LUMVEXVO-354504 format. One record per residue (C-alpha): residue number from 1; residue in three letters; x, y, z negated. Coordinates in steps of 0.5 Angstrom, whole numbers, plus 500, padded with zeros to 3 digits. Layout:
<rs>
r pos NUM; code ala; c1 X; c2 Y; c3 Z
...
</rs>
This chain:
<rs>
r pos 1; code met; c1 500; c2 500; c3 500
r pos 2; code leu; c1 503; c2 507; c3 502
r pos 3; code leu; c1 504; c2 512; c3 497
r pos 4; code thr; c1 503; c2 519; c3 499
r pos 5; code val; c1 507; c2 525; c3 495
r pos 6; code glu; c1 505; c2 533; c3 497
r pos 7; code gly; c1 508; c2 539; c3 495
r pos 8; code ala; c1 514; c2 536; c3 491
r pos 9; code ala; c1 520; c2 538; c3 496
r pos 10; code thr; c1 525; c2 543; c3 493
r pos 11; code arg; c1 530; c2 544; c3 498
r pos 12; code leu; c1 532; c2 542; c3 506
r pos 13; code glu; c1 539; c2 541; c3 507
r pos 14; code gly; c1 541; c2 539; c3 514
r pos 15; code pro; c1 538; c2 532; c3 515
r pos 16; code leu; c1 537; c2 531; c3 507
r pos 17; code leu; c1 530; c2 533; c3 504
r pos 18; code phe; c1 530; c2 534; c3 496
r pos 19; code leu; c1 524; c2 532; c3 492
r pos 20; code arg; c1 522; c2 532; c3 485
r pos 21; code arg; c1 521; c2 525; c3 483
r pos 22; code thr; c1 514; c2 524; c3 481
r pos 23; code leu; c1 513; c2 516; c3 483
r pos 24; code asp; c1 517; c2 510; c3 481
r pos 25; code val; c1 520; c2 508; c3 488
r pos 26; code gly; c1 527; c2 504; c3 490
r pos 27; code leu; c1 533; c2 506; c3 493
r pos 28; code tyr; c1 533; c2 505; c3 500
r pos 29; code asp; c1 526; c2 505; c3 501
r pos 30; code ala; c1 523; c2 507; c3 507
r pos 31; code val; c1 519; c2 513; c3 508
r pos 32; code glu; c1 515; c2 517; c3 513
r pos 33; code val; c1 516; c2 525; c3 513
r pos 34; code arg; c1 510; c2 529; c3 516
r pos 35; code gly; c1 511; c2 537; c3 516
r pos 36; code ser; c1 507; c2 542; c3 517
r pos 37; code asp; c1 508; c2 542; c3 525
r pos 38; code gly; c1 504; c2 535; c3 525
r pos 39; code ala; c1 510; c2 531; c3 527
r pos 40; code thr; c1 512; c2 524; c3 523
r pos 41; code arg; c1 519; c2 523; c3 522
r pos 42; code leu; c1 522; c2 516; c3 519
r pos 43; code gly; c1 527; c2 517; c3 513
r pos 44; code arg; c1 529; c2 513; c3 507
r pos 45; code ile; c1 531; c2 514; c3 500
r pos 46; code ala; c1 539; c2 515; c3 499
r pos 47; code ala; c1 539; c2 517; c3 492
r pos 48; code ile; c1 535; c2 517; c3 486
r pos 49; code asp; c1 535; c2 519; c3 479
r pos 50; code glu; c1 530; c2 521; c3 473
r pos 51; code gln; c1 528; c2 528; c3 476
r pos 52; code phe; c1 530; c2 528; c3 483
r pos 53; code met; c1 530; c2 524; c3 489
r pos 54; code thr; c1 534; c2 525; c3 496
r pos 55; code ile; c1 531; c2 523; c3 503
r pos 56; code glu; c1 535; c2 522; c3 509
r pos 57; code val; c1 531; c2 524; c3 515
r pos 58; code leu; c1 533; c2 520; c3 521
r pos 59; code glu; c1 530; c2 524; c3 526
r pos 60; code ser; c1 531; c2 532; c3 528
r pos 61; code thr; c1 529; c2 536; c3 522
r pos 62; code asp; c1 527; c2 542; c3 527
r pos 63; code gly; c1 520; c2 545; c3 525
r pos 64; code leu; c1 520; c2 542; c3 518
r pos 65; code ser; c1 519; c2 546; c3 512
r pos 66; code leu; c1 518; c2 545; c3 505
r pos 67; code glu; c1 511; c2 548; c3 505
r pos 68; code gly; c1 506; c2 543; c3 507
r pos 69; code thr; c1 511; c2 537; c3 507
r pos 70; code val; c1 508; c2 530; c3 506
r pos 71; code val; c1 512; c2 524; c3 504
r pos 72; code arg; c1 509; c2 517; c3 505
r pos 73; code phe; c1 513; c2 512; c3 501
r pos 74; code arg; c1 512; c2 505; c3 504
r pos 75; code gly; c1 515; c2 501; c3 498
r pos 76; code glu; c1 520; c2 497; c3 502
r pos 77; code pro; c1 527; c2 498; c3 505
r pos 78; code leu; c1 527; c2 499; c3 513
r pos 79; code thr; c1 526; c2 493; c3 517
r pos 80; code phe; c1 527; c2 491; c3 524
r pos 81; code gly; c1 523; c2 487; c3 528
r pos 82; code leu; c1 527; c2 482; c3 532
r pos 83; code gly; c1 526; c2 477; c3 538
r pos 84; code pro; c1 529; c2 473; c3 543
r pos 85; code gly; c1 527; c2 479; c3 548
r pos 86; code ile; c1 532; c2 484; c3 545
r pos 87; code leu; c1 538; c2 481; c3 550
r pos 88; code gly; c1 538; c2 486; c3 556
r pos 89; code arg; c1 535; c2 492; c3 552
r pos 90; code val; c1 537; c2 499; c3 550
r pos 91; code phe; c1 536; c2 501; c3 543
r pos 92; code asn; c1 537; c2 508; c3 540
r pos 93; code gly; c1 541; c2 508; c3 533
r pos 94; code val; c1 535; c2 506; c3 529
r pos 95; code gly; c1 532; c2 500; c3 534
r pos 96; code gln; c1 527; c2 504; c3 538
r pos 97; code val; c1 527; c2 502; c3 545
r pos 98; code ile; c1 530; c2 507; c3 550
r pos 99; code asp; c1 530; c2 504; c3 557
r pos 100; code gly; c1 523; c2 505; c3 559
r pos 101; code gly; c1 521; c2 498; c3 558
r pos 102; code pro; c1 515; c2 495; c3 553
r pos 103; code pro; c1 517; c2 494; c3 546
r pos 104; code val; c1 520; c2 488; c3 544
r pos 105; code ala; c1 516; c2 482; c3 541
r pos 106; code ala; c1 518; c2 481; c3 534
r pos 107; code his; c1 518; c2 474; c3 532
r pos 108; code arg; c1 521; c2 476; c3 525
r pos 109; code thr; c1 522; c2 482; c3 521
r pos 110; code val; c1 529; c2 483; c3 517
r pos 111; code pro; c1 531; c2 488; c3 513
r pos 112; code ile; c1 537; c2 492; c3 516
r pos 113; code glu; c1 542; c2 492; c3 510
r pos 114; code gly; c1 542; c2 484; c3 511
r pos 115; code leu; c1 542; c2 479; c3 507
r pos 116; code pro; c1 549; c2 477; c3 503
r pos 117; code met; c1 552; c2 471; c3 506
r pos 118; code asn; c1 554; c2 466; c3 500
r pos 119; code pro; c1 561; c2 465; c3 500
r pos 120; code val; c1 560; c2 458; c3 499
r pos 121; code ala; c1 556; c2 457; c3 505
r pos 122; code arg; c1 562; c2 460; c3 509
r pos 123; code ala; c1 566; c2 456; c3 514
r pos 124; code leu; c1 573; c2 458; c3 516
r pos 125; code pro; c1 573; c2 462; c3 522
r pos 126; code arg; c1 576; c2 457; c3 528
r pos 127; code asp; c1 576; c2 457; c3 535
r pos 128; code phe; c1 578; c2 461; c3 541
r pos 129; code ile; c1 574; c2 467; c3 544
r pos 130; code glu; c1 577; c2 469; c3 551
r pos 131; code thr; c1 577; c2 476; c3 552
r pos 132; code gly; c1 580; c2 477; c3 559
r pos 133; code ile; c1 586; c2 481; c3 556
r pos 134; code ser; c1 593; c2 478; c3 556
r pos 135; code thr; c1 595; c2 482; c3 550
r pos 136; code leu; c1 589; c2 479; c3 546
r pos 137; code asp; c1 588; c2 472; c3 548
r pos 138; code leu; c1 596; c2 470; c3 548
r pos 139; code met; c1 599; c2 475; c3 543
r pos 140; code asn; c1 593; c2 476; c3 538
r pos 141; code ser; c1 588; c2 471; c3 539
r pos 142; code leu; c1 580; c2 473; c3 537
r pos 143; code val; c1 577; c2 467; c3 533
r pos 144; code arg; c1 569; c2 466; c3 533
r pos 145; code gly; c1 567; c2 469; c3 526
r pos 146; code gln; c1 573; c2 474; c3 525
r pos 147; code lys; c1 573; c2 481; c3 524
r pos 148; code leu; c1 578; c2 484; c3 528
r pos 149; code pro; c1 579; c2 492; c3 528
r pos 150; code leu; c1 582; c2 496; c3 534
r pos 151; code phe; c1 586; c2 502; c3 532
r pos 152; code ser; c1 586; c2 507; c3 538
r pos 153; code gly; c1 587; c2 515; c3 538
r pos 154; code gly; c1 583; c2 521; c3 541
r pos 155; code gly; c1 584; c2 520; c3 549
r pos 156; code leu; c1 586; c2 513; c3 549
r pos 157; code pro; c1 582; c2 508; c3 554
r pos 158; code his; c1 578; c2 505; c3 548
r pos 159; code asp; c1 572; c2 506; c3 551
r pos 160; code arg; c1 574; c2 502; c3 558
r pos 161; code leu; c1 577; c2 497; c3 554
r pos 162; code ala; c1 571; c2 496; c3 550
r pos 163; code val; c1 567; c2 495; c3 556
r pos 164; code glu; c1 571; c2 490; c3 559
r pos 165; code ile; c1 572; c2 486; c3 553
r pos 166; code ala; c1 564; c2 486; c3 553
r pos 167; code ser; c1 564; c2 484; c3 560
r pos 168; code his; c1 569; c2 478; c3 561
r pos 169; code ala; c1 569; c2 475; c3 554
r pos 170; code arg; c1 567; c2 468; c3 554
r pos 171; code leu; c1 567; c2 461; c3 550
r pos 172; code arg; c1 571; c2 456; c3 552
r pos 173; code asn; c1 567; c2 449; c3 553
r pos 174; code met; c1 566; c2 449; c3 545
r pos 175; code pro; c1 562; c2 443; c3 543
r pos 176; code arg; c1 555; c2 444; c3 540
r pos 177; code gln; c1 552; c2 440; c3 534
r pos 178; code asp; c1 548; c2 435; c3 539
r pos 179; code gly; c1 555; c2 433; c3 542
r pos 180; code his; c1 554; c2 438; c3 548
r pos 181; code thr; c1 558; c2 443; c3 551
r pos 182; code thr; c1 556; c2 450; c3 549
r pos 183; code ala; c1 552; c2 453; c3 555
r pos 184; code ala; c1 554; c2 460; c3 558
r pos 185; code asp; c1 548; c2 463; c3 555
r pos 186; code asp; c1 550; c2 461; c3 548
r pos 187; code phe; c1 555; c2 467; c3 548
r pos 188; code val; c1 552; c2 474; c3 547
r pos 189; code ile; c1 554; c2 481; c3 546
r pos 190; code val; c1 551; c2 486; c3 541
r pos 191; code phe; c1 554; c2 493; c3 543
r pos 192; code ala; c1 553; c2 499; c3 539
r pos 193; code gly; c1 556; c2 506; c3 541
r pos 194; code ile; c1 556; c2 510; c3 534
r pos 195; code gly; c1 556; c2 518; c3 535
r pos 196; code val; c1 558; c2 518; c3 542
r pos 197; code pro; c1 557; c2 523; c3 547
r pos 198; code tyr; c1 552; c2 523; c3 553
r pos 199; code asp; c1 557; c2 521; c3 558
r pos 200; code ser; c1 560; c2 516; c3 554
r pos 201; code ala; c1 553; c2 513; c3 553
r pos 202; code glu; c1 551; c2 513; c3 560
r pos 203; code tyr; c1 558; c2 510; c3 562
r pos 204; code phe; c1 557; c2 504; c3 557
r pos 205; code arg; c1 550; c2 503; c3 560
r pos 206; code arg; c1 552; c2 503; c3 567
r pos 207; code ser; c1 558; c2 499; c3 567
r pos 208; code leu; c1 555; c2 493; c3 563
r pos 209; code glu; c1 549; c2 494; c3 568
r pos 210; code gln; c1 553; c2 494; c3 574
r pos 211; code gly; c1 558; c2 488; c3 571
r pos 212; code gly; c1 552; c2 484; c3 570
r pos 213; code ala; c1 553; c2 483; c3 562
r pos 214; code leu; c1 547; c2 487; c3 560
r pos 215; code glu; c1 543; c2 481; c3 561
r pos 216; code arg; c1 546; c2 478; c3 555
r pos 217; code thr; c1 547; c2 484; c3 551
r pos 218; code ala; c1 543; c2 488; c3 546
r pos 219; code leu; c1 546; c2 495; c3 547
r pos 220; code phe; c1 545; c2 500; c3 541
r pos 221; code leu; c1 547; c2 508; c3 543
r pos 222; code asn; c1 547; c2 513; c3 538
r pos 223; code leu; c1 549; c2 520; c3 541
r pos 224; code ala; c1 553; c2 525; c3 538
r pos 225; code ser; c1 547; c2 530; c3 538
r pos 226; code asp; c1 543; c2 525; c3 534
r pos 227; code ser; c1 543; c2 526; c3 526
r pos 228; code ser; c1 548; c2 524; c3 522
r pos 229; code thr; c1 544; c2 520; c3 517
r pos 230; code gln; c1 542; c2 516; c3 524
r pos 231; code arg; c1 549; c2 515; c3 525
r pos 232; code leu; c1 550; c2 511; c3 518
r pos 233; code leu; c1 544; c2 506; c3 520
r pos 234; code thr; c1 546; c2 505; c3 527
r pos 235; code pro; c1 551; c2 499; c3 526
r pos 236; code arg; c1 546; c2 496; c3 521
r pos 237; code phe; c1 541; c2 496; c3 526
r pos 238; code ala; c1 546; c2 493; c3 531
r pos 239; code leu; c1 548; c2 488; c3 526
r pos 240; code ser; c1 541; c2 486; c3 524
r pos 241; code ala; c1 540; c2 484; c3 531
r pos 242; code ala; c1 547; c2 480; c3 531
r pos 243; code glu; c1 545; c2 476; c3 525
r pos 244; code tyr; c1 538; c2 474; c3 528
r pos 245; code leu; c1 541; c2 472; c3 534
r pos 246; code ala; c1 547; c2 468; c3 531
r pos 247; code phe; c1 544; c2 465; c3 525
r pos 248; code thr; c1 536; c2 464; c3 527
r pos 249; code cys; c1 537; c2 463; c3 535
r pos 250; code gly; c1 544; c2 459; c3 534
r pos 251; code lys; c1 548; c2 463; c3 539
r pos 252; code his; c1 555; c2 466; c3 538
r pos 253; code val; c1 555; c2 473; c3 538
r pos 254; code leu; c1 561; c2 478; c3 539
r pos 255; code val; c1 559; c2 485; c3 536
r pos 256; code ile; c1 563; c2 491; c3 539
r pos 257; code leu; c1 562; c2 497; c3 534
r pos 258; code thr; c1 565; c2 504; c3 537
r pos 259; code asp; c1 567; c2 509; c3 534
r pos 260; code met; c1 567; c2 507; c3 527
r pos 261; code thr; c1 571; c2 514; c3 525
r pos 262; code asn; c1 564; c2 517; c3 527
r pos 263; code tyr; c1 561; c2 513; c3 522
r pos 264; code cys; c1 566; c2 515; c3 517
r pos 265; code glu; c1 565; c2 522; c3 519
r pos 266; code ala; c1 558; c2 522; c3 518
r pos 267; code leu; c1 559; c2 518; c3 511
r pos 268; code arg; c1 563; c2 524; c3 509
r pos 269; code glu; c1 558; c2 529; c3 511
r pos 270; code val; c1 552; c2 526; c3 508
r pos 271; code ser; c1 556; c2 525; c3 502
r pos 272; code ser; c1 558; c2 532; c3 501
r pos 273; code ser; c1 551; c2 534; c3 502
r pos 274; code lys; c1 549; c2 530; c3 496
r pos 275; code gly; c1 554; c2 534; c3 492
r pos 276; code glu; c1 558; c2 528; c3 491
r pos 277; code ile; c1 565; c2 528; c3 488
r pos 278; code pro; c1 570; c2 527; c3 494
r pos 279; code ser; c1 576; c2 522; c3 494
r pos 280; code arg; c1 582; c2 522; c3 499
r pos 281; code lys; c1 581; c2 527; c3 505
r pos 282; code gly; c1 574; c2 529; c3 503
r pos 283; code phe; c1 571; c2 522; c3 504
r pos 284; code pro; c1 567; c2 519; c3 498
r pos 285; code gly; c1 570; c2 514; c3 493
r pos 286; code tyr; c1 565; c2 509; c3 495
r pos 287; code met; c1 567; c2 509; c3 503
r pos 288; code tyr; c1 571; c2 502; c3 502
r pos 289; code ser; c1 565; c2 498; c3 499
r pos 290; code asp; c1 561; c2 502; c3 504
r pos 291; code leu; c1 565; c2 499; c3 510
r pos 292; code ala; c1 565; c2 492; c3 507
r pos 293; code thr; c1 558; c2 492; c3 507
r pos 294; code leu; c1 558; c2 492; c3 515
r pos 295; code phe; c1 565; c2 488; c3 516
r pos 296; code glu; c1 563; c2 482; c3 511
r pos 297; code arg; c1 557; c2 481; c3 515
r pos 298; code ala; c1 561; c2 477; c3 520
r pos 299; code gly; c1 563; c2 470; c3 519
r pos 300; code cys; c1 560; c2 463; c3 520
r pos 301; code leu; c1 556; c2 458; c3 516
r pos 302; code arg; c1 557; c2 451; c3 515
r pos 303; code thr; c1 550; c2 449; c3 516
r pos 304; code gly; c1 549; c2 454; c3 522
r pos 305; code ala; c1 551; c2 453; c3 529
r pos 306; code gly; c1 551; c2 460; c3 531
r pos 307; code thr; c1 557; c2 465; c3 529
r pos 308; code leu; c1 558; c2 473; c3 528
r pos 309; code thr; c1 565; c2 476; c3 531
r pos 310; code gln; c1 566; c2 483; c3 530
r pos 311; code leu; c1 571; c2 487; c3 534
r pos 312; code ser; c1 570; c2 494; c3 531
r pos 313; code ile; c1 574; c2 500; c3 534
r pos 314; code leu; c1 576; c2 506; c3 531
r pos 315; code thr; c1 580; c2 512; c3 533
r pos 316; code met; c1 586; c2 514; c3 528
r pos 317; code pro; c1 585; c2 522; c3 526
r pos 318; code ala; c1 592; c2 525; c3 529
r pos 319; code asp; c1 594; c2 518; c3 531
r pos 320; code asp; c1 595; c2 517; c3 523
r pos 321; code ile; c1 595; c2 509; c3 521
r pos 322; code gly; c1 595; c2 511; c3 514
r pos 323; code his; c1 589; c2 515; c3 514
r pos 324; code pro; c1 584; c2 513; c3 510
r pos 325; code ile; c1 579; c2 510; c3 515
r pos 326; code pro; c1 584; c2 505; c3 518
r pos 327; code asp; c1 588; c2 504; c3 512
r pos 328; code leu; c1 581; c2 502; c3 508
r pos 329; code thr; c1 579; c2 498; c3 515
r pos 330; code gly; c1 585; c2 494; c3 515
r pos 331; code tyr; c1 584; c2 492; c3 508
r pos 332; code ile; c1 578; c2 489; c3 509
r pos 333; code thr; c1 579; c2 486; c3 516
r pos 334; code glu; c1 583; c2 480; c3 518
r pos 335; code gly; c1 588; c2 484; c3 522
r pos 336; code gln; c1 589; c2 490; c3 527
r pos 337; code ile; c1 590; c2 491; c3 535
r pos 338; code val; c1 594; c2 498; c3 535
r pos 339; code leu; c1 593; c2 502; c3 542
r pos 340; code ser; c1 600; c2 506; c3 544
r pos 341; code arg; c1 600; c2 513; c3 546
r pos 342; code asp; c1 607; c2 512; c3 549
r pos 343; code leu; c1 605; c2 506; c3 553
r pos 344; code asp; c1 599; c2 510; c3 556
r pos 345; code arg; c1 603; c2 515; c3 558
r pos 346; code arg; c1 607; c2 511; c3 562
r pos 347; code gly; c1 601; c2 508; c3 565
r pos 348; code ile; c1 601; c2 501; c3 562
r pos 349; code tyr; c1 593; c2 499; c3 561
r pos 350; code pro; c1 591; c2 497; c3 556
r pos 351; code pro; c1 596; c2 500; c3 552
r pos 352; code val; c1 596; c2 495; c3 547
r pos 353; code asn; c1 602; c2 495; c3 542
r pos 354; code val; c1 603; c2 488; c3 540
r pos 355; code leu; c1 609; c2 489; c3 535
r pos 356; code pro; c1 604; c2 493; c3 530
r pos 357; code ser; c1 598; c2 488; c3 532
r pos 358; code leu; c1 596; c2 482; c3 528
r pos 359; code ser; c1 591; c2 477; c3 528
r pos 360; code arg; c1 591; c2 474; c3 521
r pos 361; code leu; c1 586; c2 468; c3 524
r pos 362; code met; c1 590; c2 467; c3 530
r pos 363; code lys; c1 593; c2 460; c3 527
r pos 364; code asp; c1 586; c2 457; c3 526
r pos 365; code gly; c1 584; c2 459; c3 533
r pos 366; code thr; c1 590; c2 457; c3 537
r pos 367; code gly; c1 594; c2 450; c3 539
r pos 368; code gly; c1 587; c2 446; c3 539
r pos 369; code lys; c1 583; c2 443; c3 544
r pos 370; code tyr; c1 580; c2 450; c3 546
r pos 371; code thr; c1 587; c2 453; c3 548
r pos 372; code his; c1 594; c2 450; c3 550
r pos 373; code pro; c1 598; c2 446; c3 544
r pos 374; code asp; c1 604; c2 450; c3 546
r pos 375; code his; c1 600; c2 457; c3 546
r pos 376; code pro; c1 602; c2 458; c3 539
r pos 377; code ala; c1 610; c2 457; c3 540
r pos 378; code leu; c1 609; c2 461; c3 547
r pos 379; code ala; c1 606; c2 467; c3 543
r pos 380; code ser; c1 611; c2 467; c3 537
r pos 381; code gln; c1 617; c2 467; c3 542
r pos 382; code leu; c1 614; c2 472; c3 546
r pos 383; code tyr; c1 613; c2 477; c3 540
r pos 384; code ala; c1 620; c2 475; c3 538
r pos 385; code ala; c1 623; c2 477; c3 545
r pos 386; code tyr; c1 619; c2 483; c3 545
r pos 387; code ala; c1 622; c2 485; c3 538
r pos 388; code arg; c1 629; c2 484; c3 540
r pos 389; code ala; c1 628; c2 488; c3 547
r pos 390; code ala; c1 625; c2 494; c3 542
r pos 391; code gln; c1 632; c2 494; c3 538
r pos 392; code ala; c1 636; c2 494; c3 545
r pos 393; code arg; c1 632; c2 500; c3 547
r pos 394; code val; c1 634; c2 503; c3 540
r pos 395; code leu; c1 641; c2 501; c3 541
r pos 396; code ala; c1 641; c2 503; c3 549
r pos 397; code ser; c1 639; c2 510; c3 547
r pos 398; code val; c1 645; c2 511; c3 542
r pos 399; code val; c1 651; c2 508; c3 546
r pos 400; code gly; c1 648; c2 507; c3 553
r pos 401; code glu; c1 646; c2 501; c3 557
r pos 402; code glu; c1 653; c2 500; c3 560
r pos 403; code gly; c1 655; c2 499; c3 553
r pos 404; code leu; c1 651; c2 494; c3 551
r pos 405; code ala; c1 652; c2 486; c3 551
r pos 406; code glu; c1 650; c2 482; c3 557
r pos 407; code thr; c1 644; c2 479; c3 553
r pos 408; code asp; c1 642; c2 485; c3 550
r pos 409; code arg; c1 641; c2 488; c3 558
r pos 410; code lys; c1 637; c2 482; c3 559
r pos 411; code tyr; c1 633; c2 483; c3 553
r pos 412; code leu; c1 632; c2 490; c3 556
r pos 413; code arg; c1 630; c2 488; c3 563
r pos 414; code phe; c1 625; c2 483; c3 559
r pos 415; code gly; c1 622; c2 488; c3 555
r pos 416; code thr; c1 620; c2 492; c3 561
r pos 417; code ala; c1 618; c2 486; c3 565
r pos 418; code phe; c1 613; c2 484; c3 559
r pos 419; code glu; c1 610; c2 491; c3 559
r pos 420; code gln; c1 609; c2 492; c3 567
r pos 421; code thr; c1 607; c2 485; c3 568
r pos 422; code leu; c1 604; c2 482; c3 562
r pos 423; code ala; c1 601; c2 487; c3 558
r pos 424; code ser; c1 599; c2 491; c3 564
r pos 425; code gln; c1 593; c2 489; c3 568
r pos 426; code thr; c1 588; c2 491; c3 573
r pos 427; code glu; c1 583; c2 485; c3 572
r pos 428; code ala; c1 581; c2 480; c3 567
r pos 429; code arg; c1 586; c2 474; c3 566
r pos 430; code thr; c1 584; c2 467; c3 564
r pos 431; code leu; c1 589; c2 464; c3 558
r pos 432; code glu; c1 592; c2 460; c3 563
r pos 433; code gln; c1 594; c2 465; c3 567
r pos 434; code ser; c1 597; c2 469; c3 561
r pos 435; code met; c1 601; c2 463; c3 559
r pos 436; code ala; c1 604; c2 462; c3 566
r pos 437; code leu; c1 606; c2 470; c3 566
r pos 438; code gly; c1 609; c2 469; c3 559
r pos 439; code trp; c1 613; c2 463; c3 561
r pos 440; code thr; c1 616; c2 466; c3 567
r pos 441; code leu; c1 618; c2 472; c3 563
r pos 442; code leu; c1 622; c2 468; c3 558
r pos 443; code ala; c1 625; c2 464; c3 564
r pos 444; code gly; c1 630; c2 471; c3 565
r pos 445; code leu; c1 633; c2 470; c3 558
r pos 446; code pro; c1 638; c2 465; c3 556
r pos 447; code lys; c1 636; c2 458; c3 554
r pos 448; code thr; c1 640; c2 459; c3 547
r pos 449; code glu; c1 635; c2 465; c3 545
r pos 450; code leu; c1 629; c2 461; c3 546
r pos 451; code thr; c1 629; c2 459; c3 539
r pos 452; code arg; c1 622; c2 459; c3 538
r pos 453; code leu; c1 621; c2 453; c3 543
r pos 454; code ser; c1 622; c2 446; c3 543
r pos 455; code asp; c1 627; c2 443; c3 548
r pos 456; code thr; c1 621; c2 439; c3 551
r pos 457; code gln; c1 617; c2 446; c3 552
r pos 458; code ile; c1 623; c2 449; c3 555
r pos 459; code ala; c1 624; c2 443; c3 560
r pos 460; code ala; c1 616; c2 443; c3 561
r pos 461; code his; c1 615; c2 450; c3 562
r pos 462; code ile; c1 621; c2 454; c3 564
r pos 463; code glu; c1 627; c2 449; c3 566
r pos 464; code val; c1 626; c2 447; c3 574
r pos 465; code pro; c1 628; c2 439; c3 574
r pos 466; code gly; c1 634; c2 438; c3 579
</rs>
């Protein structure tokens, strides 16, 4: 039963409406705010004490005044009506269809905050997801059920990379519980653009549609012009859709969230409007736990067939990896992929810097039946060789290339070839194609330097018989 309050509004500040508390209501309960202009706006209770409550208005507050404002309390949290028909559809930041089609037929209504996943019921993330990007698949593999962030910087091509991963990511013939292999339609994408400009939103929509990936994607678009309070809910609506597809429909879901920096900036803005005490760089002290409520919704269950994998993209302010946003994100997630401005300036795409990048669950998803048994050793040897090439570059900057030993000059050539042939790519590659490039690159190094490979692996992939 809806409860209605009129004349209790005391202050309106941006997207926040402050009321005197006259009812017994719960935190995060959904409300409807109707102004004197007759328009009804969706909102939720963001803060509450004995005397006052704060309402986050999720739509424009233009035309809303204190006099004549009526607030109706639903007595339940914000929910999202979901069904299999969400695939191929485009939604705004609060789950409303914006592609001109009919509403989605709801088979189930779920709270957007999600249901906590019992740690005992979690299964260890395993099995490889092929993204088509060599530096990810070969060097920092993404595993289904993992939460892996991508640290970018302003102006770097992370939007293009996100679209290409959404278009080309696939599973590699994984058996289901019934013994059959995983069908192509068992792998789906949930893509959320958070606080993105209009042209970026259109780029996401157009690229996914033209590439044929939109039919297996649920696309959520929150524009930079939308309310900051709406920005806080966009990943929650997207993850609710992903949880439904994964744990109710049994699908393997890859969630791509971009840009989480916009989310954190909105969190800081709303926190400041509430008058909360700020922490580092003005962000609220609870930002760590708030981000954890989003990232920890990834995983896989022992009793379920589906999985939920997260690839969250954030831009590091001033390229500072120690900034609170990437710093806290790195504590919660299982590794990081780092984009390099230097590689981007040299025309390397995608500009993934493999040395500071890390996938902590790579060992659990590679070397088994879904990749190649020599994959982990090859990745380790390539990493070691590229790290040695970076050292040789530093030494060459001091003594000159002519002053280097012959082995160091070979590492210099290896580093350049690694960036230009393996790291740089214009189209998607299979894992086998990426591995073939890796073996070819290692063939240019002395055999005595290949300490991460066995004699059998060297003979099979590098040495030519006879």
